[in-house]
C-alpha positions as CSV (number, residue, x, y, z in Angstrom):
1,X,152.5,158.0,93.9
2,X,153.4,160.8,96.2
3,X,157.0,161.3,97.4
4,X,159.1,164.2,98.8
5,X,162.7,163.8,97.9
6,X,166.2,165.3,98.1
7,X,168.3,163.6,95.5
8,X,171.9,164.5,94.9
9,X,172.1,166.7,91.9
10,X,168.4,167.5,91.8
11,X,167.9,169.1,95.2
12,X,164.6,169.2,97.0
13,X,161.6,168.2,95.0
14,X,158.4,166.1,95.1
15,X,156.8,163.5,92.9
16,X,153.1,163.8,92.4
17,X,151.9,161.1,90.1
18,X,154.1,161.2,87.1
19,X,155.2,164.8,87.7
20,X,158.3,165.9,89.5
21,X,158.3,169.5,90.8
22,X,160.7,171.6,93.0
23,X,159.9,171.6,96.7
24,X,161.2,174.5,98.9
25,X,162.2,172.6,102.0
26,X,162.4,174.8,105.1
27,X,162.1,172.4,108.1
28,X,160.8,169.0,109.1
29,X,157.5,170.3,110.6
30,X,156.6,172.1,107.3
31,X,157.6,169.0,105.3
32,X,155.3,166.8,107.3
33,X,152.4,169.3,107.1
34,X,152.9,169.7,103.3
35,X,153.0,166.0,102.8
36,X,149.8,165.3,104.7
37,X,148.1,168.2,102.9
38,X,149.0,166.6,99.6
39,X,147.7,163.2,100.8
40,X,144.3,164.9,101.7
41,X,144.1,166.5,98.3
42,X,144.8,163.2,96.5
43,X,142.2,161.4,98.7
44,X,139.6,164.0,97.6
45,X,140.5,163.5,94.0
46,X,142.0,166.9,93.4
């Protein structure tokens, strides 16, 4: 599972597999770029 999220009370974070880690949101373009970079990593098995 891969998900970028902004939940009330938790703030900006991302879910990578079972892990949940903070995500420093700056703008939509960066968010999309970061998302697709994570997708590419996971497709390569890293």
